[in-house]
C-alpha positions in Angstrom: 82.7 75.6 104.4 84.1 78.8 105.2 84.1 81.2 102.5 86.6 83.4 101.1 87.3 86.7 98.8 90.2 87.2 96.8 90.5 90.3 95.8 93.5 90.8 92.7 92.8 87.1 92.3 94.1 86.9 88.3 97.4 88.8 89.5 100.9 87.3 90.5 100.2 86.5 94.0 95.7 85.1 93.6 96.6 83.1 91.0 98.8 81.1 93.2 96.6 81.7 96.1 93.3 80.5 94.6 94.3 76.4 94.8 96.0 77.1 98.4 92.6 78.6 99.4 90.8 75.6 98.2 93.2 73.2 99.7 92.5 75.1 102.8 89.2 74.0 102.8 87.7 77.4 101.6 84.9 78.6 99.5 86.9 80.9 97.4 84.7 84.2 95.4 87.7 85.5 93.2 87.6 88.8 92.6 88.7 90.4 89.1 87.6 93.5 86.7 87.3 90.7 83.9 84.5 88.1 83.8 86.4 84.7 83.9 85.0 80.8 84.0 85.6 78.3 86.8 85.2 74.7 86.5 85.4 74.1 90.3 82.3 74.4 91.8 83.4 75.9 94.4 85.5 78.8 92.5 83.1 81.4 91.7 84.7 84.1 89.6 83.0 87.4 89.9 83.3 90.9 88.4 83.9 94.2 90.3 86.1 97.0 91.0 86.8 98.0 94.8 86.6 101.7 94.1 83.2 101.1 92.0 80.9 98.9 91.4 81.1 95.9 93.3 79.4 92.3 94.0 76.6 91.5 96.3 78.6 89.3 98.6 78.1 87.0 101.5 79.6 87.5 105.2 83.0 86.4 104.7 85.3 84.4 107.1 88.6 85.7 104.7 88.9 88.7 102.8 92.7 88.3 101.0 94.0 91.4 99.2 96.4 90.8 96.4 95.5 93.8 94.8 96.1 97.9 95.4 96.7 98.0 99.0 95.0 102.0 98.9 91.7 100.4 97.1 91.3 97.6 99.2 91.4 99.8 102.3 89.0 102.5 100.6 86.2 99.3 100.5 87.4 97.6 103.5 86.5 101.5 105.4 83.0 101.7 103.9 81.6 98.3 102.7 78.9 97.0 105.4 80.0 92.9 104.8 81.1 90.9 107.7 84.2 90.1 107.7 85.9 87.8 110.3 90.0 88.2 109.3 91.8 90.4 106.8 95.2 89.4 105.1 96.4 92.3 102.5 99.8 92.4 101.2 101.7 96.0 100.1 104.8 96.8 99.4 108.4 97.0 101.1 108.1 100.4 99.1 106.4 101.6 102.0 109.8 101.5 103.8 112.4 101.6 101.2 110.8 104.2 99.3 109.8 106.5 102.1 113.0 109.0 102.7 113.5 108.9 98.5 114.8 111.8 96.4 112.0 111.3 94.0 109.0 113.2 95.2 106.6 110.6 93.4 108.2 107.5 95.6 107.8 109.1 98.7 104.2 109.8 98.3 103.7 106.3 97.2 105.7 105.3 100.6 103.3 107.7 102.1 99.9 106.3 100.8 100.8 102.6 101.8 101.8 103.0 104.4 98.5 105.2 105.2 96.5 102.5 103.7 98.0 100.2 106.6 96.7 102.3 108.9 93.4 102.3 107.7 93.1 98.6 107.5 94.2 98.6 111.1 91.9 101.1 112.1 89.0 99.5 109.8 89.3 96.1 111.5 90.0 97.3 114.8 86.6 99.2 114.8 85.0 96.0 113.2 86.8 93.6 115.8 88.5 92.0 113.0 91.6 90.6 112.8 94.0 92.2 110.2 97.6 90.9 108.7 99.3 92.9 106.0 102.4 91.3 104.3 104.9 93.5 102.3 107.1 91.7 100.0 110.0 92.7 98.1 110.5 92.5 94.0 107.7 90.0 93.1 108.4 87.6 90.5 106.6 84.2 89.3 103.9 84.9 87.1 105.1 86.4 84.3 102.8 89.8 85.5 105.8 91.4 87.1 106.8 95.3 86.1 110.9 94.5 86.8 112.1 91.6 85.3 109.7 90.2 82.8 109.8 93.3 80.3 113.7 92.5 80.5 112.8 89.3 79.0 110.6 90.0 76.2 112.6 92.3 75.1 115.1 89.8 75.3 112.7 87.9 73.1 112.1 90.8 70.5 115.6 91.8 69.9 117.4 88.8 71.5 119.9 90.8 73.4 119.9 90.9 77.6 121.2 93.9 79.7 124.7 93.0 81.8 125.6 96.1 84.5 128.1 94.5 86.7 128.3 97.4 88.6 125.0 97.3 90.2 126.0 95.3 93.3 123.2 96.4 95.3 121.5 93.5 96.8 118.2 92.7 96.1 115.7 90.0 97.3 113.3 88.7 94.8 110.4 86.8 96.3 108.2 84.5 94.2 104.6 84.7 94.3 103.2 81.4 95.2 105.7 81.6 98.3 103.8 84.8 99.1 100.3 82.9 98.7 101.7 80.1 101.1 102.6 83.1 103.5 98.9 84.4 103.2 97.7 81.3 104.1 100.1 80.8 106.9 99.6 83.9 108.3 95.6 83.1 108.7 96.5 79.9 110.7 98.1 81.5 112.9 96.5 83.8 115.6 100.1 85.7 116.3 100.1 87.3 113.1 97.2 89.0 113.9 98.0 92.5 114.3 101.1 92.5 112.6 102.9 94.4 109.7 105.6 91.6 108.2 108.3 92.2 105.5 108.8 89.3 103.1 112.2 89.0 101.0 113.2 85.6 98.9 115.2 83.2 99.5 118.7 84.6 98.6 119.9 88.3 98.6 122.1 88.2 95.8 123.6 91.6 93.6 121.1 92.9 91.3 123.7 92.1 88.3 123.7 88.5 89.4 119.6 88.6 89.8 119.7 89.8 85.8 122.3 87.3 84.8 119.8 84.7 86.1 117.2 85.8 84.2 119.4 85.5 81.2 120.4 81.9 81.6 116.5 81.3 82.3 115.5 82.1 78.8 114.2 79.7 76.2 116.0 81.5 73.3 119.8 83.2 72.9 120.1 86.3 73.6 123.5 88.3 73.3 124.3 89.6 76.6 124.9 93.5 76.2 127.1 95.1 78.6 126.0 98.2 79.6 128.0 101.0 81.8 126.2 102.3 85.0 127.9 105.9 83.5 125.7 105.4 80.5 122.5 105.1 82.7 123.0 108.0 85.2 121.5 110.9 83.2 118.2 109.0 82.9 118.0 108.8 86.6 116.1 111.7 88.0 113.1 110.3 85.6 113.9 106.4 86.2 114.7 106.1 90.2 115.0 103.2 90.1 118.6 103.5 88.1 119.8 105.5 90.9 120.0 102.9 93.4 121.3 100.0 91.4 124.4 100.0 93.8 121.8 100.5 96.9 120.6 97.4 99.4 116.9 96.7 99.0 116.2 93.9 101.3 113.9 92.6 103.9 114.5 92.1 107.6 112.7 89.1 107.4 113.1 87.4 110.9 109.2 87.7 112.2 108.0 86.1 109.3 110.3 83.4 110.1 109.6 82.9 113.7 105.7 83.9 113.3 104.7 82.2 109.9 107.5 79.4 109.0 108.4 81.7 106.6 110.9 79.7 104.4 111.0 81.5 100.3 112.9 79.4 97.7 116.1 80.5 96.1 116.2 82.6 93.2 116.7 79.7 90.3 113.7 81.3 87.6 112.8 79.0 84.7 111.3 80.4 81.5 107.5 80.2 83.2 108.5 83.0 85.7 108.5 85.0 82.7 106.4 83.3 79.9 103.8 82.0 81.7 100.5 80.0 80.2 97.0 82.0 80.9 95.3 80.9 84.2 93.9 78.0 84.8 89.7 77.1 85.0 90.6 74.5 87.0 92.7 74.1 90.0 93.7 71.0 92.0 93.6 70.9 95.7 97.0 71.3 96.2 97.6 73.9 93.8 
């Protein structure tokens, strides 16, 4: 069996990627910072930190990085482990925030792009094929820092924000669709040496996105109208507020052509915000 290492395996994308890798015929080493148990002989959990102590690893046919891109780039540049193929998740922030008025966001975009360049250089030095995937706003595993916190606040306070003037387009993408894109990239040699933008299957206004999250909640929460004028004083400290009328979408035509990218529309259910714990056993088909 070929062997795959999944970094960030307990994260939003990782928990969907593990069954897909098993289904694709890999024995999987799942890396996380916390010890976890597996009842599947083909899935081994290992405790490790890319910037600090890592477990002993065999030669790897594939490394799929679902965690912080810069930490993975640093580990990839120095590890002596033989690696045949790399697919790493970054973020559309590498593009969308490079001209931000906020210095911290510009620095984030610069770090992401530097990490992408480092991965490409390390892979070239090793003779290893690489692909970087840049998703837009991720949801689906109740681990995101954008929509899930709103759902959890609504559960506590029984109100949910409604911002009708927030007409900037968004393209939320389900973590399971991203896991599928990773496996598709490995299967298609055309993806080697490429960076793909990955947006969800629907472009919708930020206000509409919030309304669909509200509708998916398994409890009643009163809509709380929030005028943009009320939020503007906070835009300097929370730059995302200043972009509520700006479009943040991805040109994913290359992913459609090369990876068969066909993500789902944004129709969330309650499990997207209040997901059960990660299982210790996965079916071959996820």
